[in-house]
N, C-alpha and C positions, 0 to 999 in steps of 0.2 A: 410511731406512736406506741406507746408502753400500754399491755394489756395486763393487768393483775387478774390471777386466777384463784381463788381461794379454793379449801378442800370441804370435806364433810363437815356439815353444820356451818360453813360459812367463816368468816374472821369477825369476829365480834368487835364491840367498842373497846378502844385501848390496844387492839391486835397492832403489830408493827405493819401489817397491808394497809389498815386503816390509815395509822400516822403516815407511811409512803404516800399513798392517795392524797392526803393533806398536804403534803410538801410538794408533792406536783402540781398540785391545784395552785398553791401559792406560787410557785415560778412560772407559772402559765405554761408547765409541759404538756403536751399532747399525751392524753391516756384515757384510757376506760378500766373502770373497774365493775364489771355485769355484776347484777344480781343474778345470779343462775338458778335456774328452776330448782325448787324442791331440796333445797340443801342437807336435809335429812334424811331422804330418798332420791339420791342423785341417781340421776341415768344417764351413762354415755353418750347415747347420739344425739340427745338434749342438749347436753351440754357442749357437744360439738357444735351442734347447730347454731348455738348462742355464740359460740366463741368464731363461729365461720362468719355471722354478722358483723362481729367487731372488727375482724381483720378486712372484711370487706368495706368497712366505714372508712377505715385507714386509706382507703384510695391510692392505693398501690404505694404509699409509705411502708418501708418495711418496719415489721412490729417485734418488738422486744417483748417477751413473757415473764413475768416475774411469779411465780407458782408457790403455793402452799401445798403440802401435805397430798390430799387426792387431787388436788391440781394440778399436779408433776404428772399425775397419771393422766389426766386430760390434754396436757400439753404432750405428753408422749402419743395418745392415740390422734390427737390432731395432725401431728405431723407424720406419722407413718400414713394417715388416710388420705390425708391433702396435700402433703408435702410441705418443704420449706421454702418454696420460691418467695413468699410472702416474708418470710421469717428472717431478724437480724440475730438474733440471740436469746438464749433463757436461762434465767435464774431458777432452779429447782432447788426449793428449801424443805427437808424433812419429808420427803418421799415415804410413804409406808411399805411395808415389804411387799413385792410383787406378789408373793404368796398368803398375803393377807386373807383371813377365813372371818369375812365379817359380812354378813346378808346384805346391808345396806348399800354397799359400795361393789358387788359382785359384777355389774355389769361393764366395770372398768378392768377387771382380772381375769386373766392375766395381761398386762402389759405388754405391748408390741416389743420394746425396747428394741428396736431396727437401727443398729449404727449405720447403715445406709440413709434413712430418713434422716439422722442427727447431722450428718456429715458436713451438709452445707453451713451449718452453725454451730459447729461442734467447737471450733476453736476460741468461739467467742462466750461459750456457754458452759455453766458450773453447776454442780450439784453441792450445797451445803448441807451438814449433818451433824449429829451430835454423836458423842460417844455413848450416851444413856438413852435413846429415844426408847420408848416403849413398845414403838409402832414399828421398828426396822432395827436391826443390828449394824453397829459401825461397819460391821463387814459386807453387810448386804449394800450400805451406801458406797462401798468402795467397790463392787461387784457392779451395781448400776453404773456408778459413773463409767468403769472401765468398759461394760458392755455399749453404753451408748457412745464413748468415745469422748468423753467431757473432763474437764478437770472436779476435781474434789477437793474440799476443804472441809475439815473439823472444827467445829466449835466444843471445846471439853465441857461437860457437864449442862448442855444447855436443853437438854429433854428433848422436847418436841418442838423447839423453837415458836413458842406460841404464848399468849398472857399468860396461862398458867405457869409457866416456865419463866417468866417475867421478860418476856421479848414484846412488849408495847415499843419503847424507843429502843430502835437498833438502827446504828448508821450504816451497816454493812449493805444491804440493798442500795440505797442512792449512792453509795461510794462506786458499787459494782456498775449502776447505769450510768453512772459518769466515766468510770474505765472503757466501757462497751462503745461511747460515744451516744448512748440515748438521751442523755440531757446532760445540758451543759455546765461547767464546774461553778 
């Protein structure tokens, strides 16, 4: 089961996460793209509860997370609080700075970034960031990946890897899902 986790404000029409969901639906791949509560005023505990419901519906099938922005920190909190027993892998795209000072997302800050929590899925997980993201510097992305013990990839000039940066169509998430065995080729 694939669980797509959006960030602050959600993933609007044309966002690569919406396009990925459409592709997964077309392929008949099992996935959930939950409409998490109040994306303009997200609350960590509520989002974790909703993610917990998605994982529970997976009925023991390993879950692969595909997260963008604040959704990366939701997955991080999820693994730290609930463990990675039901997880297979995670794709973290453009997580914001763990030191972000933005009142609307403060229930997620600071993220736990526990290497131990990530260890069971670390070898299949990756953080993808840009070298010009306004919400986190490329050095921060490198540090986050190292702290979690996961791989890191840089997409040059990709800003926050969202629709404003031209990331509607984007093949990397589907290719990564195929690479970790969450979707057949």
